[in-house]
FIKOLZA-1660 file (N, C-alpha, C; in steps of 0.1 Angstrom, whole numbers, plus 5000, padded with zeros to 4 digits):
% residues 212
   i   px   py   pz ch aa at
   1 5010 4987 5002  A  M  N
   1 4999 5002 4999  A  M CA
   1 5010 5012 4996  A  M  C
   2 5005 5020 4996  A  A  N
   2 5012 5034 4991  A  A CA
   2 4999 5045 5001  A  A  C
   3 5006 5056 5007  A  V  N
   3 4997 5062 5011  A  V CA
   3 5001 5077 5006  A  V  C
   4 4994 5090 5004  A  S  N
   4 4997 5102 5005  A  S CA
   4 4985 5108 5011  A  S  C
   5 4989 5117 5018  A  F  N
   5 4980 5128 5027  A  F CA
   5 4979 5144 5016  A  F  C
   6 4970 5150 5024  A  D  N
   6 4963 5161 5015  A  D CA
   6 4976 5167 5029  A  D  C
   7 4980 5182 5023  A  L  N
   7 4985 5190 5035  A  L CA
   7 4977 5202 5043  A  L  C
   8 4975 5208 5035  A  F  N
   8 4964 5221 5045  A  F CA
   8 4950 5215 5049  A  F  C
   9 4947 5216 5063  A  G  N
   9 4936 5215 5064  A  G CA
   9 4938 5197 5068  A  G  C
  10 4947 5190 5067  A  T  N
  10 4948 5175 5066  A  T CA
  10 4957 5176 5080  A  T  C
  11 4972 5179 5073  A  L  N
  11 4984 5173 5086  A  L CA
  11 4990 5187 5090  A  L  C
  12 4986 5202 5082  A  V  N
  12 4984 5214 5094  A  V CA
  12 4976 5217 5091  A  V  C
  13 4975 5229 5099  A  G  N
  13 4963 5237 5101  A  G CA
  13 4973 5253 5101  A  G  C
  14 4972 5260 5091  A  A  N
  14 4979 5272 5087  A  A CA
  14 4972 5284 5084  A  A  C
  15 4975 5297 5086  A  D  N
  15 4969 5308 5089  A  D CA
  15 4972 5313 5069  A  D  C
  16 4959 5320 5067  A  R  N
  16 4961 5323 5058  A  R CA
  16 4951 5337 5052  A  R  C
  17 4960 5348 5043  A  P  N
  17 4957 5358 5045  A  P CA
  17 4942 5360 5040  A  P  C
  18 4933 5371 5046  A  E  N
  18 4922 5368 5044  A  E CA
  18 4917 5382 5026  A  E  C
  19 4927 5389 5030  A  E  N
  19 4930 5398 5014  A  E CA
  19 4940 5393 5006  A  E  C
  20 4942 5386 5000  A  P  N
  20 4958 5379 4992  A  P CA
  20 4964 5391 4985  A  P  C
  21 4957 5400 4980  A  W  N
  21 4959 5411 4973  A  W CA
  21 4967 5420 4980  A  W  C
  22 4963 5423 4993  A  T  N
  22 4971 5431 5000  A  T CA
  22 4986 5423 5005  A  T  C
  23 4985 5412 5012  A  A  N
  23 4994 5406 5016  A  A CA
  23 5004 5404 5003  A  A  C
  24 5005 5406 4991  A  V  N
  24 5008 5400 4979  A  V CA
  24 5020 5412 4977  A  V  C
  25 5006 5432 4981  A  A  N
  25 5015 5441 4976  A  A CA
  25 5022 5446 4984  A  A  C
  26 5019 5442 4998  A  D  N
  26 5032 5445 5007  A  D CA
  26 5040 5436 5008  A  D  C
  27 5043 5426 5000  A  A  N
  27 5057 5417 5003  A  A CA
  27 5063 5424 4990  A  A  C
  28 5055 5426 4977  A  L  N
  28 5062 5435 4969  A  L CA
  28 5068 5448 4968  A  L  C
  29 5059 5457 4978  A  A  N
  29 5059 5471 4980  A  A CA
  29 5075 5471 4988  A  A  C
  30 5078 5459 4994  A  E  N
  30 5084 5458 5004  A  E CA
  30 5101 5453 4998  A  E  C
  31 5099 5447 4984  A  R  N
  31 5106 5447 4976  A  R CA
  31 5110 5456 4964  A  R  C
  32 5106 5468 4970  A  D  N
  32 5107 5483 4961  A  D CA
  32 5099 5478 4946  A  D  C
  33 5092 5468 4944  A  V  N
  33 5084 5470 4935  A  V CA
  33 5075 5478 4938  A  V  C
  34 5071 5487 4924  A  R  N
  34 5056 5497 4925  A  R CA
  34 5044 5486 4924  A  R  C
  35 5035 5493 4933  A  V  N
  35 5023 5485 4930  A  V CA
  35 5012 5493 4926  A  V  C
  36 5005 5489 4914  A  P  N
  36 4996 5496 4911  A  P CA
  36 4985 5504 4923  A  P  C
  37 4980 5516 4919  A  D  N
  37 4964 5521 4925  A  D CA
  37 4955 5510 4928  A  D  C
  38 4951 5505 4915  A  D  N
  38 4943 5493 4914  A  D CA
  38 4945 5480 4921  A  D  C
  39 4955 5477 4924  A  W  N
  39 4960 5466 4922  A  W CA
  39 4954 5453 4933  A  W  C
  40 4938 5450 4937  A  E  N
  40 4930 5449 4941  A  E CA
  40 4925 5440 4927  A  E  C
  41 4917 5452 4918  A  A  N
  41 4914 5452 4903  A  A CA
  41 4922 5443 4897  A  A  C
  42 4933 5444 4898  A  A  N
  42 4942 5436 4883  A  A CA
  42 4944 5424 4896  A  A  C
  43 4948 5422 4905  A  Y  N
  43 4946 5412 4911  A  Y CA
  43 4938 5402 4907  A  Y  C
  44 4926 5406 4909  A  R  N
  44 4913 5394 4906  A  R CA
  44 4907 5398 4896  A  R  C
  45 4915 5402 4886  A  T  N
  45 4910 5395 4874  A  T CA
  45 4924 5387 4868  A  T  C
  46 4914 5377 4857  A  A  N
  46 4921 5368 4852  A  A CA
  46 4930 5373 4841  A  A  C
  47 4942 5371 4836  A  H  N
  47 4952 5372 4829  A  H CA
  47 4956 5366 4817  A  H  C
  48 4948 5351 4818  A  R  N
  48 4954 5342 4806  A  R CA
  48 4944 5328 4810  A  R  C
  49 4943 5323 4806  A  E  N
  49 4931 5310 4805  A  E CA
  49 4940 5300 4802  A  E  C
  50 4936 5290 4814  A  Y  N
  50 4939 5276 4818  A  Y CA
  50 4933 5262 4815  A  Y  C
  51 4936 5255 4810  A  D  N
  51 4930 5243 4806  A  D CA
  51 4920 5239 4819  A  D  C
  52 4910 5227 4818  A  R  N
  52 4903 5229 4827  A  R CA
  52 4910 5217 4837  A  R  C
  53 4914 5221 4854  A  G  N
  53 4923 5215 4859  A  G CA
  53 4935 5215 4861  A  G  C
  54 4939 5224 4851  A  W  N
  54 4951 5229 4852  A  W CA
  54 4956 5237 4862  A  W  C
  55 4965 5239 4870  A  E  N
  55 4970 5253 4879  A  E CA
  55 4975 5263 4876  A  E  C
  56 4971 5272 4882  A  A  N
  56 4973 5290 4879  A  A CA
  56 4986 5290 4889  A  A  C
  57 4995 5288 4882  A  P  N
  57 5006 5295 4894  A  P CA
  57 5003 5310 4899  A  P  C
  58 5008 5312 4910  A  L  N
  58 5002 5321 4915  A  L CA
  58 5011 5336 4912  A  L  C
  59 5024 5329 4909  A  D  N
  59 5037 5339 4911  A  D CA
  59 5035 5345 4894  A  D  C
  60 5031 5338 4886  A  E  N
  60 5029 5339 4874  A  E CA
  60 5017 5351 4870  A  E  C
  61 5006 5347 4881  A  H  N
  61 4995 5356 4879  A  H CA
  61 4997 5371 4881  A  H  C
  62 5005 5371 4898  A  V  N
  62 5011 5382 4897  A  V CA
  62 5018 5390 4891  A  V  C
  63 5027 5387 4884  A  S  N
  63 5037 5390 4872  A  S CA
  63 5027 5396 4864  A  S  C
  64 5019 5389 4856  A  L  N
  64 5008 5391 4843  A  L CA
  64 4998 5406 4853  A  L  C
  65 4994 5403 4859  A  A  N
  65 4987 5415 4866  A  A CA
  65 4994 5432 4872  A  A  C
  66 5004 5428 4873  A  L  N
  66 5013 5437 4873  A  L CA
  66 5016 5443 4857  A  L  C
  67 5017 5434 4848  A  A  N
  67 5027 5438 4837  A  A CA
  67 5012 5444 4829  A  A  C
  68 4998 5443 4834  A  S  N
  68 4991 5448 4828  A  S CA
  68 4986 5460 4830  A  S  C
  69 4995 5464 4842  A  R  N
  69 4993 5479 4845  A  R CA
  69 5006 5487 4844  A  R  C
  70 5016 5481 4830  A  D  N
  70 5028 5485 4831  A  D CA
  70 5040 5487 4839  A  D  C
  71 5035 5476 4847  A  V  N
  71 5049 5471 4858  A  V CA
  71 5055 5458 4855  A  V  C
  72 5069 5459 4855  A  A  N
  72 5077 5447 4850  A  A CA
  72 5084 5444 4863  A  A  C
  73 5081 5427 4864  A  V  N
  73 5091 5424 4881  A  V CA
  73 5093 5409 4869  A  V  C
  74 5108 5407 4875  A  S  N
  74 5113 5396 4874  A  S CA
  74 5107 5383 4876  A  S  C
  75 5111 5370 4870  A  E  N
  75 5099 5357 4872  A  E CA
  75 5106 5356 4887  A  E  C
  76 5119 5356 4889  A  A  N
  76 5125 5355 4909  A  A CA
  76 5120 5362 4918  A  A  C
  77 5115 5374 4911  A  M  N
  77 5112 5386 4925  A  M CA
  77 5097 5382 4924  A  M  C
  78 5091 5378 4917  A  A  N
  78 5074 5378 4920  A  A CA
  78 5071 5363 4922  A  A  C
  79 5077 5350 4925  A  R  N
  79 5085 5338 4932  A  R CA
  79 5086 5340 4947  A  R  C
  80 5094 5352 4949  A  E  N
  80 5099 5352 4961  A  E CA
  80 5086 5359 4971  A  E  C
  81 5077 5371 4968  A  A  N
  81 5069 5379 4972  A  A CA
  81 5061 5372 4974  A  A  C
  82 5056 5365 4962  A  V  N
  82 5041 5354 4968  A  V CA
  82 5046 5345 4975  A  V  C
  83 5058 5339 4975  A  L  N
  83 5061 5331 4988  A  L CA
  83 5061 5338 5003  A  L  C
  84 5066 5352 5004  A  A  N
  84 5065 5355 5012  A  A CA
  84 5053 5361 5019  A  A  C
  85 5046 5366 5011  A  A  N
  85 5031 5368 5014  A  A CA
  85 5021 5357 5021  A  A  C
  86 5024 5343 5016  A  F  N
  86 5016 5331 5025  A  F CA
  86 5025 5320 5031  A  F  C
  87 5039 5328 5031  A  D  N
  87 5045 5319 5041  A  D CA
  87 5042 5323 5058  A  D  C
  88 5034 5316 5064  A  A  N
  88 5026 5318 5081  A  A CA
  88 5035 5305 5086  A  A  C
  89 5030 5313 5099  A  P  N
  89 5029 5301 5109  A  P CA
  89 5021 5287 5109  A  P  C
  90 5024 5275 5110  A  V  N
  90 5014 5266 5111  A  V CA
  90 5012 5256 5126  A  V  C
  91 5005 5248 5124  A  A  N
  91 5004 5238 5133  A  A CA
  91 5007 5224 5129  A  A  C
  92 5007 5218 5131  A  V  N
  92 5003 5204 5129  A  V CA
  92 4993 5201 5138  A  V  C
  93 4982 5190 5131  A  R  N
  93 4976 5187 5135  A  R CA
  93 4972 5177 5145  A  R  C
  94 4965 5173 5154  A  D  N
  94 4966 5165 5164  A  D CA
  94 4963 5147 5157  A  D  C
  95 4975 5143 5153  A  G  N
  95 4975 5127 5145  A  G CA
  95 4981 5124 5135  A  G  C
  96 4984 5140 5134  A  A  N
  96 4997 5141 5117  A  A CA
  96 5003 5133 5121  A  A  C
  97 5012 5132 5128  A  R  N
  97 5027 5125 5130  A  R CA
  97 5024 5108 5133  A  R  C
  98 5016 5109 5138  A  A  N
  98 5009 5098 5144  A  A CA
  98 5009 5088 5130  A  A  C
  99 4997 5094 5122  A  A  N
  99 4993 5088 5110  A  A CA
  99 5003 5088 5098  A  A  C
 100 5015 5096 5100  A  L  N
 100 5027 5094 5087  A  L CA
 100 5033 5082 5091  A  L  C
 101 5036 5080 5106  A  R  N
 101 5041 5070 5104  A  R CA
 101 5037 5057 5107  A  R  C
 102 5024 5054 5107  A  A  N
 102 5017 5042 5106  A  A CA
 102 5020 5040 5091  A  A  C
 103 5013 5049 5084  A  A  N
 103 5016 5051 5070  A  A CA
 103 5028 5042 5063  A  A  C
 104 5039 5048 5069  A  A  N
 104 5052 5049 5064  A  A CA
 104 5055 5030 5067  A  A  C
 105 5048 5025 5077  A  D  N
 105 5052 5011 5082  A  D CA
 105 5044 5002 5069  A  D  C
 106 5036 5007 5064  A  R  N
 106 5028 5001 5056  A  R CA
 106 5035 5003 5043  A  R  C
 107 5037 5011 5040  A  G  N
 107 5047 5018 5024  A  G CA
 107 5053 5031 5024  A  G  C
 108 5053 5029 5010  A  P  N
 108 5058 5049 5005  A  P CA
 108 5048 5053 5010  A  P  C
 109 5055 5071 5013  A  V  N
 109 5042 5079 5019  A  V CA
 109 5047 5095 5010  A  V  C
 110 5036 5098 5007  A  A  N
 110 5038 5109 4996  A  A CA
 110 5027 5122 5005  A  A  C
 111 5032 5136 5002  A  V  N
 111 5023 5142 5005  A  V CA
 111 5014 5149 4992  A  V  C
 112 5006 5150 4987  A  C  N
 112 5001 5153 4979  A  C CA
 112 4988 5167 4977  A  C  C
 113 4993 5175 4976  A  S  N
 113 4987 5190 4979  A  S CA
 113 4981 5201 4963  A  S  C
 114 4975 5208 4965  A  N  N
 114 4966 5215 4958  A  N CA
 114 4977 5227 4964  A  N  C
 115 4983 5235 4955  A  C  N
 115 4988 5245 4962  A  C CA
 115 4996 5254 4950  A  C  C
 116 4992 5267 4945  A  S  N
 116 4993 5276 4935  A  S CA
 116 5008 5284 4939  A  S  C
 117 5014 5284 4948  A  V  N
 117 5023 5292 4953  A  V CA
 117 5040 5282 4954  A  V  C
 118 5046 5285 4945  A  P  N
 118 5058 5277 4946  A  P CA
 118 5064 5279 4959  A  P  C
 119 5072 5266 4959  A  A  N
 119 5078 5264 4970  A  A CA
 119 5072 5265 4984  A  A  C
 120 5061 5270 4984  A  L  N
 120 5051 5272 4998  A  L CA
 120 5050 5256 5006  A  L  C
 121 5045 5247 4999  A  V  N
 121 5043 5233 5007  A  V CA
 121 5054 5230 5013  A  V  C
 122 5066 5230 5007  A  E  N
 122 5079 5227 5011  A  E CA
 122 5085 5234 5024  A  E  C
 123 5083 5245 5023  A  R  N
 123 5085 5258 5033  A  R CA
 123 5076 5251 5048  A  R  C
 124 5063 5252 5043  A  T  N
 124 5053 5249 5052  A  T CA
 124 5058 5232 5061  A  T  C
 125 5060 5225 5052  A  L  N
 125 5069 5212 5059  A  L CA
 125 5075 5212 5068  A  L  C
 126 5086 5221 5062  A  E  N
 126 5100 5226 5068  A  E CA
 126 5095 5231 5083  A  E  C
 127 5086 5241 5085  A  R  N
 127 5081 5249 5094  A  R CA
 127 5076 5240 5104  A  R  C
 128 5069 5229 5103  A  A  N
 128 5063 5216 5104  A  A CA
 128 5069 5206 5113  A  A  C
 129 5086 5210 5108  A  G  N
 129 5090 5196 5115  A  G CA
 129 5086 5182 5105  A  G  C
 130 5079 5185 5092  A  L  N
 130 5074 5171 5090  A  L CA
 130 5083 5169 5070  A  L  C
 131 5098 5179 5072  A  G  N
 131 5103 5181 5055  A  G CA
 131 5104 5162 5055  A  G  C
 132 5111 5159 5042  A  P  N
 132 5114 5145 5036  A  P CA
 132 5128 5141 5045  A  P  C
 133 5138 5150 5049  A  G  N
 133 5147 5148 5059  A  G CA
 133 5139 5143 5076  A  G  C
 134 5131 5146 5080  A  A  N
 134 5125 5149 5086  A  A CA
 134 5117 5129 5096  A  A  C
 135 5119 5128 5105  A  P  N
 135 5116 5116 5114  A  P CA
 135 5099 5107 5107  A  P  C
 136 5093 5119 5107  A  D  N
 136 5081 5115 5105  A  D CA
 136 5078 5120 5086  A  D  C
 137 5087 5120 5082  A  G  N
 137 5086 5132 5071  A  G CA
 137 5082 5122 5056  A  G  C
 138 5075 5126 5050  A  P  N
 138 5074 5119 5037  A  P CA
 138 5083 5112 5025  A  P  C
 139 5085 5106 5019  A  D  N
 139 5091 5097 5005  A  D CA
 139 5092 5108 4995  A  D  C
 140 5080 5113 4995  A  A  N
 140 5081 5126 4978  A  A CA
 140 5070 5131 4982  A  A  C
 141 5068 5148 4977  A  I  N
 141 5058 5157 4975  A  I CA
 141 5054 5159 4964  A  I  C
 142 5041 5162 4958  A  V  N
 142 5035 5166 4945  A  V CA
 142 5028 5174 4951  A  V  C
 143 5030 5183 4942  A  T  N
 143 5021 5193 4940  A  T CA
 143 5013 5200 4930  A  T  C
 144 5005 5206 4933  A  S  N
 144 4999 5209 4914  A  S CA
 144 5005 5220 4911  A  S  C
 145 5012 5228 4918  A  V  N
 145 5018 5237 4910  A  V CA
 145 5036 5231 4902  A  V  C
 146 5038 5223 4909  A  D  N
 146 5047 5215 4901  A  D CA
 146 5044 5205 4890  A  D  C
 147 5037 5195 4892  A  C  N
 147 5031 5187 4885  A  C CA
 147 5022 5194 4875  A  C  C
 148 5014 5208 4879  A  G  N
 148 5007 5210 4865  A  G CA
 148 4989 5206 4867  A  G  C
 149 4986 5199 4874  A  W  N
 149 4973 5194 4873  A  W CA
 149 4971 5194 4894  A  W  C
 150 4955 5200 4890  A  R  N
 150 4953 5201 4906  A  R CA
 150 4938 5190 4909  A  R  C
 151 4941 5185 4920  A  K  N
 151 4934 5176 4923  A  K CA
 151 4922 5184 4923  A  K  C
 152 4908 5175 4915  A  P  N
 152 4904 5163 4917  A  P CA
 152 4908 5155 4902  A  P  C
 153 4917 5168 4896  A  H  N
 153 4923 5154 4882  A  H CA
 153 4931 5141 4882  A  H  C
 154 4927 5137 4875  A  R  N
 154 4933 5121 4876  A  R CA
 154 4950 5122 4876  A  R  C
 155 4956 5135 4867  A  E  N
 155 4969 5135 4863  A  E CA
 155 4977 5138 4874  A  E  C
 156 4970 5141 4888  A  I  N
 156 4980 5145 4904  A  I CA
 156 4980 5132 4907  A  I  C
 157 4972 5122 4911  A  F  N
 157 4970 5113 4916  A  F CA
 157 4981 5100 4908  A  F  C
 158 4980 5104 4897  A  V  N
 158 4988 5094 4888  A  V CA
 158 5003 5098 4888  A  V  C
 159 5009 5109 4888  A  V  N
 159 5016 5117 4893  A  V CA
 159 5024 5108 4909  A  V  C
 160 5015 5110 4915  A  T  N
 160 5018 5110 4930  A  T CA
 160 5022 5091 4936  A  T  C
 161 5014 5085 4925  A  A  N
 161 5011 5076 4923  A  A CA
 161 5030 5069 4920  A  A  C
 162 5033 5073 4910  A  R  N
 162 5046 5067 4904  A  R CA
 162 5057 5074 4911  A  R  C
 163 5058 5085 4919  A  A  N
 163 5066 5090 4926  A  A CA
 163 5065 5078 4937  A  A  C
 164 5059 5073 4941  A  L  N
 164 5059 5064 4953  A  L CA
 164 5063 5047 4947  A  L  C
 165 5063 5045 4930  A  D  N
 165 5067 5031 4927  A  D CA
 165 5055 5027 4928  A  D  C
 166 5044 5031 4932  A  A  N
 166 5032 5022 4930  A  A CA
 166 5021 5029 4919  A  A  C
 167 5015 5016 4916  A  S  N
 167 5001 5018 4907  A  S CA
 167 4987 5028 4912  A  S  C
 168 4980 5032 4905  A  L  N
 168 4970 5042 4911  A  L CA
 168 4963 5031 4918  A  L  C
 169 4958 5019 4916  A  E  N
 169 4953 5011 4924  A  E CA
 169 4954 5013 4937  A  E  C
 170 4967 5010 4939  A  D  N
 170 4975 5005 4954  A  D CA
 170 4975 5017 4959  A  D  C
 171 4973 5028 4956  A  L  N
 171 4973 5049 4963  A  L CA
 171 4959 5047 4969  A  L  C
 172 4965 5049 4985  A  V  N
 172 4954 5054 4996  A  V CA
 172 4958 5069 4995  A  V  C
 173 4950 5076 4994  A  H  N
 173 4949 5093 4995  A  H CA
 173 4943 5096 5011  A  H  C
 174 4946 5107 5015  A  V  N
 174 4942 5111 5028  A  V CA
 174 4937 5127 5028  A  V  C
 175 4926 5132 5028  A  G  N
 175 4921 5145 5029  A  G CA
 175 4910 5148 5037  A  G  C
 176 4908 5160 5036  A  D  N
 176 4899 5166 5041  A  D CA
 176 4887 5176 5038  A  D  C
 177 4887 5170 5022  A  D  N
 177 4881 5177 5011  A  D CA
 177 4874 5170 5001  A  D  C
 178 4860 5165 5006  A  A  N
 178 4852 5159 4995  A  A CA
 178 4855 5159 4977  A  A  C
 179 4854 5173 4979  A  R  N
 179 4857 5174 4959  A  R CA
 179 4867 5170 4957  A  R  C
 180 4879 5182 4961  A  T  N
 180 4893 5177 4955  A  T CA
 180 4898 5159 4960  A  T  C
 181 4904 5159 4974  A  D  N
 181 4906 5147 4981  A  D CA
 181 4900 5136 4972  A  D  C
 182 4883 5139 4975  A  G  N
 182 4881 5128 4970  A  G CA
 182 4876 5125 4956  A  G  C
 183 4885 5127 4950  A  G  N
 183 4889 5126 4933  A  G CA
 183 4891 5115 4933  A  G  C
 184 4906 5113 4945  A  A  N
 184 4911 5100 4944  A  A CA
 184 4902 5088 4938  A  A  C
 185 4893 5092 4948  A  G  N
 185 4881 5075 4948  A  G CA
 185 4874 5074 4929  A  G  C
 186 4874 5084 4927  A  R  N
 186 4868 5085 4914  A  R CA
 186 4878 5084 4907  A  R  C
 187 4886 5085 4903  A  V  N
 187 4899 5082 4888  A  V CA
 187 4908 5070 4895  A  V  C
 188 4903 5060 4904  A  G  N
 188 4908 5046 4904  A  G CA
 188 4918 5044 4918  A  G  C
 189 4920 5053 4925  A  A  N
 189 4930 5051 4939  A  A CA
 189 4918 5053 4949  A  A  C
 190 4922 5050 4959  A  R  N
 190 4911 5052 4972  A  R CA
 190 4911 5064 4979  A  R  C
 191 4900 5067 4984  A  S  N
 191 4898 5079 4994  A  S CA
 191 4897 5080 5009  A  S  C
 192 4905 5087 5014  A  V  N
 192 4897 5084 5030  A  V CA
 192 4894 5099 5032  A  V  C
 193 4883 5106 5038  A  L  N
 193 4882 5117 5039  A  L CA
 193 4883 5116 5052  A  L  C
 194 4888 5130 5056  A  L  N
 194 4886 5131 5074  A  L CA
 194 4870 5131 5084  A  L  C
 195 4861 5137 5072  A  S  N
 195 4844 5139 5076  A  S CA
 195 4842 5122 5077  A  S  C
 196 4848 5109 5076  A  D  N
 196 4843 5101 5076  A  D CA
 196 4855 5092 5089  A  D  C
 197 4864 5096 5083  A  V  N
 197 4875 5090 5099  A  V CA
 197 4885 5101 5102  A  V  C
 198 4884 5102 5112  A  R  N
 198 4890 5115 5119  A  R CA
 198 4902 5114 5122  A  R  C
 199 4915 5121 5117  A  L  N
 199 4931 5121 5116  A  L CA
 199 4933 5108 5128  A  L  C
 200 4933 5111 5137  A  P  N
 200 4937 5106 5151  A  P CA
 200 4934 5084 5148  A  P  C
 201 4920 5088 5140  A  A  N
 201 4921 5075 5139  A  A CA
 201 4929 5068 5127  A  A  C
 202 4931 5075 5121  A  V  N
 202 4940 5072 5108  A  V CA
 202 4947 5063 5112  A  V  C
 203 4955 5067 5116  A  A  N
 203 4971 5058 5120  A  A CA
 203 4966 5040 5128  A  A  C
 204 4954 5043 5140  A  R  N
 204 4951 5029 5141  A  R CA
 204 4945 5025 5128  A  R  C
 205 4940 5026 5120  A  R  N
 205 4930 5020 5109  A  R CA
 205 4940 5011 5100  A  R  C
 206 4951 5023 5101  A  L  N
 206 4962 5017 5092  A  L CA
 206 4967 5009 5092  A  L  C
 207 4976 5006 5110  A  R  N
 207 4981 4997 5118  A  R CA
 207 4971 4984 5121  A  R  C
 208 4958 4983 5117  A  E  N
 208 4946 4975 5118  A  E CA
 208 4949 4965 5109  A  E  C
 209 4951 4976 5095  A  G  N
 209 4949 4972 5082  A  G CA
 209 4936 4971 5077  A  G  C
 210 4924 4986 5082  A  T  N
 210 4911 4983 5082  A  T CA
 210 4904 5001 5076  A  T  C
 211 4916 5009 5073  A  L  N
 211 4912 5016 5065  A  L CA
 211 4906 5017 5055  A  L  C
 212 4904 5008 5045  A  C  N
 212 4898 5007 5036  A  C CA
 212 4892 4995 5029  A  C  C
% end
């Protein structure tokens, strides 16, 4: 059995800015980037189309929003500012470490997360002490911004299974969102939702072999 876990809302809780355009504007201003007067409107406007299910990288969106107001910014600067805007304190949820350890006893483990901010998942795992080098860390990290596809698209689960050298049919995905994480069960893997199995019970059921 290979097991993947959603990150935000499943393994960790994290503060998110109520007005993301303001957080991004502050991060840009701190880096001496001129923020347009109508930045909220620019931020909240789509500046390119994406295929259905494809992730829209937030740093790309910010660059395009600035360009629409004749403000040029490098890719590196946009990425740095976006990461800074969303990099916040996190709390490991009750039962997360035990669930990761129990999953590791059954087979390879991944974090599979929808996230449009490059490097935020990795930074969050490091902050939580759950990075790949940590005792409870995963064997692989799959993010929508890196692989291109968002849950519930089939391809992100395929990428996750491959990262664990497993078939899609052998993958069990644990998450909190029926629409996105529940997609695993609709594309040939198995999904476990925290609305059905509370996180502290996941470890026990993994050890008993009764999770699915």
